[in-house]
N, C-alpha and C positions, 0 to 999 in steps of 0.2 A: 326314148331310147331305152334298151330294157338290156339287163346285165344278168348273165347267169354264172355261178363259181361252183365248179367240181371241186367236191373237198369241204367239210365244214369242221375241221380243226383249228389247231391255234392260230394259223395264217388267215385261212379262208373264211370263218367266222366273225373274226372282230374287223378284217379289213372289210368285209361287205358292209358291216354293220355302221362302220363310219362313212362309207359313200353313201348308202342310204341315208345317214344324219343329216350328211352336207348336202347330200343332191336329191332332195324330195320329189323334185319332176322325174325321177330316173326309178324303174322298178327294177329292186334287185331280188333274185333268186338264190339260195343256197342250195344245191342238191348233193345229196351223200346217198351211198348205198346202206350205211348203218340206218334200222330203222330207229335203235333205241338212241342213237347221237342226235337224229332228228328229232324225237321225241323229246329230248333234253333240252334242246334249243327251244322248244317250242312251250316250254315248262316254265314255270317259276324258279328251277334250280337248273344252271345252265351247266353244262359238261366241264367248262375249264374255268377256273378262277383267275380273272385280272380285274386289277382295280379300276372302278368305271365301266367295264362293260355291259353290265347289269341294265344300268341307267340308258346305255347307246341303244341297245336290244329294244328293252322295253317300250322306248318312245317311239321307236320305228316298226317293231314288228307289227304287221298284219296291215299296216297301211303301207308303207314302199319296198318291207323287206319281208321276205317269205323265207322259209325253210320246208324241204319237201324231198321225197324219197321218189318221186314221180319224174323219171328220166326225159319225158316229152318236154321239160322245163329247158333240156339243154338247148335244143333247136330253135327255141322261142328266144334266146340272145342274142343280138346284135353283137356284143363283145362276150367272149366266152374265157372265164378265167380257169387256169389250172391249179389247183393249189392241195395235191395231194402229198403223201409222203414220199420222200427218197431217202431210204433210209441206206447206209453202208452193208455190200453185200455181204452176207456169211457163208457163201457157197463159191462155187465154181470160178471162174476168170475174174479177176480182180478179187475176189475174196478176202477181205477186212481193210481194203482201200476203196474200191469203184463204188459210186453210187446205184440202187438196185432202180432201175427203171422200170420195173413190170406196170406199175400205177400208172407212170405217163403215156406208155404205150396204149393201154387197157380204155385210159381217158380220152386218147386220140381215136383209136377205133370206133369207142363210141360216139365220138363228135360225127366223124365221117358216117356213121351208120343212120344216125338221126339225120343231119342237116342233109335237107336235098335239091336246098335251090338256095338264092340270094349269096350275099358276101358276108362273112363273119370275118370279123379279128377274135383270134385266137392269142389269149394271152399265157406264157409261161410264168406262173406267180411261185411254183414250188421252186428248190435251189437245185438246177440241174448242170450237169457237166457242158463245158463250152462245145456249141455245134450239137447240143440235144435239138435244136430248131430243125436240122434237117432232118433228125428221125421224124420227127412230127409231121414236117412237110410230106417227106415221101409217104408217111401211113395215109393222111388226108389225100393226097393226088391221087393213090391207087385207088380209092372206091368212085374215081369218077368215072360216069358212065351214061348210058343213054338216059337213065332215070332220074339220073343226078346232075343238076345244073349249079352244086355250089362251087364256090371260089372261096378262098381262106388268104386272109394275110398273118403270117406268126410272128408276135410281139413278146421280147422277154420286159417283163416288170416287175424284178425281184423285190422281197420285201427286206426291209432293213429294221425289223423292229427286235425290242429287248422284252422279254418277257416280264413282267413287272412293271411296264412302265408301256404297255404297246397302245395302250387308248392315247398315252398323250404324245407318243411317236408319229402315230396315225394321224392324229389333230395337228401338231405342228412338225413335220418332218424334216430332217436337217436336208434331204433334198430324196426327188421321186427319181428313177432312172428308168427310160424307155427305149430299148433299144428295137430296130426293126430295120429291114432290107432298105437300103437307100435308092431305091428306084422311087417312082410315081406314085406307085399304089402303095408300097412301104412307107413313104413320109406321111400321104394321106393318113393311114393307119396311125400312125404314130401321133400324129396332131388330135386324132378320134379319141384315142385315150386321154392323151395331155388335156383335151378340154373337159373332162370327167375330172381329172385331179385341179384344173384350174377355177372349178368353184370353191375350193378354200387355200390352197396353195399359191402362193407368187409363181408366176413363170420362169424367175430368175433362178426358183429352186427345181424346175422341172429339167432336167437333162436329157437330153436325146443324144443315141449315139447307135453304132450298128449293131447286129445281132450279137455278133460272137465279145464285143468291147463289154456290153452289158451282163452277160452270161460269165465272164470272167472275172467282172468286178465283185460281183458277191462273194466270192468263192475268195477272192483277193482280200476284201474288207475284213470277212471274220477271220482269216489267217494273221493278218497285222492285228486285231485285237486282242487273238489269242496270244501271238507271239510277244507281246506287251506283259502279259499275264505271267506267263512262263519265264520271261526276263527276270519280272521284279520277284518271282520265286526262287529263280536260281541265287539273285543275291540276298534273299532272305537266309539260305543255307550259310551263306559267309558271315551274315551279321550273328546270326546265333552263336557261331564260333569265334568272333572277335569280339565281340561285345557291343557292336553296332547296332541302332536301332534301324529297321528297317522302315517305318514309316517317317522316319525323320529323312534316312536317304531318299524315299520316294517323294517328299516333298522339297527338297533340293534338287531332284532331278526335275520334277514338276513345274517348279519355276520357271525355268528353261522354256522360253517361247517357240523354239525349234519343237519341243516335244510335248509340253502342256501337262497336265495331271492324270487324266483320264486314264482309265485301266492300270493303274501304277498302284493298285492294293495287292498287297501280298496275302496269301489265303491257303488254304488245303488244295486248292485245284480249280478249274475252270470246267465247268460242265453246261448242261443244257442240248438241245436237240443239233445245233449248228456246228459249233467251234470244231470240235472235233470231225464231225463227220467231213466238214466243207475243207478240212487240212487234209485229210487221206483223201479227199476226190482230189485235191490239187496236186499231191503226191503221185496219185496214180496218172494223172495226166502228165505231168512231169516224166514219169516213164515210159509211158506209153510214146511221147516226143523224142526219147531216147536223150533225157535231161536228168542222168542219172545223179548229178550234183545238186541240181536244183531239188528235186525228190528228197535227197538225204537231209538238204538244208533245213527244208519244213517238216519231216518227220521227227526232226528232235524239239521241235514245239511240243508234239504229244509226247514223246518220250521224257519230257522235263516235266510236263504235269502227271502222268503216272509216278515218276518217281517222286514227285513232292506228296502225293496221296500215300504212297507205299511209305515214305521215311516218315511221314506222320504218325500212320498206324503203328509201326515199328517203336517210334518216340514213346509213346502210351504204354506200350508192353514192358519196354526196356525200363522207364520210370518208375512203373507199379512193381518192381523187386523181379521183373522178368518173368510175370506169371499174371494171368489174367483168367486162368480156369476157374469158374464158380463164381467170379466177382460180378456183382451188378454194375452197369457203366451206364449212366443219364446221356442219353446221346439225345443233343438239342437242335432238330432240326434235321430232317431228310431229304427235301426238295433242293434242286440245285441252286437256287437262289429266293430272297425273299419275295413276298406278294405274288408266288405262284404255287400250283400245288404240282407242277411239273417235275418229274424225279428223273428224267432221260440223262444219263450219263451224270448223273450227280455224284461229286466226291463221297459222298456219304455211303455208295452202294460199296466202294472198294474198301474203305476204313472199317465199315461195320464187317463187311465179309472177313476180312482180316481179323477182326477181334473176335468174330464168330469160330473161325478156325483154330483159335487157341482157346476156345471153350467158355467165352466170356457170357453173360446173361446180359442183353440190349434191352434198357429200359428206354423206347424211343418216344418223344413229344414232336409233333409237327402238327402246327394248326391247322393246314390245311391238306395233309397227307394221309391216305387210307392204309390201314394193315393189309389190304389186298394189294396194293401198290406196293407196300413194301418187301410183301414177300415175293411177289412176280420179279422184282426187280434182283432180288439175292438169289432166286431159284437159276433164274438165267444168268448170273455170274459163277455162280458156285457149281463145279462140277464134280467135286469131290462129297461121294456118297455118305461119309460119317458126319462132313460138316451140314449138308442139307436137310439131314434129320434135324440137326440142333434150330435149325428154322423153326419147326413147327414147338419145340419145347425154350429155347432161350432167346425168342425174338417177343417182346412185348410190347404193347403201342397204350400210351396213356394220355388221358386228355388235360394235362396238364404239366408246366415244368416242374413245379413242386412233388407232385404224385410220382414221375420220373427218378426224382433226385434222392426219393425217400428209401434211406437204406442202400443208398448207393455207395460205391468207392471212389468213385470218379463221375466229373460232368465232362462231356466233351461238345462243343460246339462246332457244328458243321454247315449251319446256314445263320444267315445274319438276319434274322428276325429280329425287328424292332423290341419287342417284349426281352429279349434275350440282355438288350444294352442297359433296361431298366429294371430289370430283375433284383431283388432284396438277395444278395447271396448270402449275405449272414443267415437267413432264414434256412437256406438249403444248406449251409456249411452245418448248423445245429443238427440236422437229420440225417445226415451222412456218417459212413464208418470211417474213422481215424485211423491212419493219416487220410485226410481227402484230397485228392487230387482234382486240378482242374485244367484241361487242355481247349485252348482257344484258337479254332483253327481259322477264323476270320479276323482276327485283330481286330476285335470288338471292343475288348474292355481293359482297366489299366490294372496293368500286373501287381504293382505295388499295392493296390490298394485290397486284390484278392488276397495277396499274401499277408496283410496285416490281420485278415478275416481269421487266416489259419491255412488257407489253402498252400498244397505244392502247386506249382502252378508250372505249365510251359506256354507260352504265345510264340507263333510262328515269327520267326525275325525278329527274336529278343532273347537275349542271353538269359538263362535261367539259374543263378546262384542257387536256389533252394534244391536244383536237380543234379546239381553237382557229383553227388552220393550214388547215381545211379549203378546199377547193375550189369557190369560187362564179363556175363561168365565167359570164360575161354578168349577174351582180348586180353 
């Protein structure tokens, strides 16, 4: 059997590497238009960081795992995965909510153009709207002619990876979901793909459904996970006002076996490429189905997330005497979560943009994020010309946390990297401008210990006696 994957990004690369590792008898080829990306996959420095990924790729590459820009590889696959980006539309109908499917369409047309004979199983690996498979089928069937005898089955096989743990998620998944037509050919195709995963995944974890259920399940799963984060973040606001501790509340909630403890960690907000995009996709679907109450319900999850980010940034400004202009602020972390270099939809972008708007000097340290990515994210979000100019002068990248905090007025933790938990903050405090402030947006550290060092502290979801004398001009 041969497998081809179109798209060498965060989903396609790791997923195909794991299939190659677990199925040495299957030839796996990853195709992408980007010569730069493919060159990186074929080099010693992979284009994405994921713990354990290098070991898997280096073990299989050149044996049964190949990365190429040669489009002829597409037609060689018995199973063809589509794993391209489906970002939220920034233009036209559905702007700000609907998924942009232009890459899905172009992949479908390329498959139809290149495959002239035989039967191919085409697999949606990208996150797509419900019934996207109908569009793929129409495109593939429209190319049928006297010169093409190819036939196709369409399957939905959504990914459920968490960045930072993608390799362990692939190696030991909670479930593998495969949706397809419920006729004889569709069921046969489902089993064909299931036989690939069966090389390492127990059959009881391989769920078979119809196409629509599989497509919707991906959106629903991410919406439910994000909903839990926004729910605990809403409680964190009440905790700060009442003196309750959000970690203690989360622990009390999480011991209820009906709920469980996962995704109950209060923070500055969720990020990444999936949660917000998938919720907005779900909102748009509900709107199109004339279900406004359903759409409004799910949109509040995103609204709460944006509120938490904005509230945290405003807390920093108010606590520092209502002015951060010209003050150096050490930003610890820019990636949306630890163990990844991915900055997409990171809460750090919103917080940094707000501080930059106020004229702050940002000393950023993140072990996996480059200055190029930081500037791209800030430039994309910030429209005000005055603030955009400050990106060049007021945003600095450091190669260590200590370097970032030297001479700073405050430390702001925005990513939960392990090194921020174990750092010697007394050493940081000694080299900072006094009073030195500490804002923990990830609930990582012991607030009392930080206060004993001398920091003026704020931790999301916890009362801050040391900051009761904030300046609230005009209130």
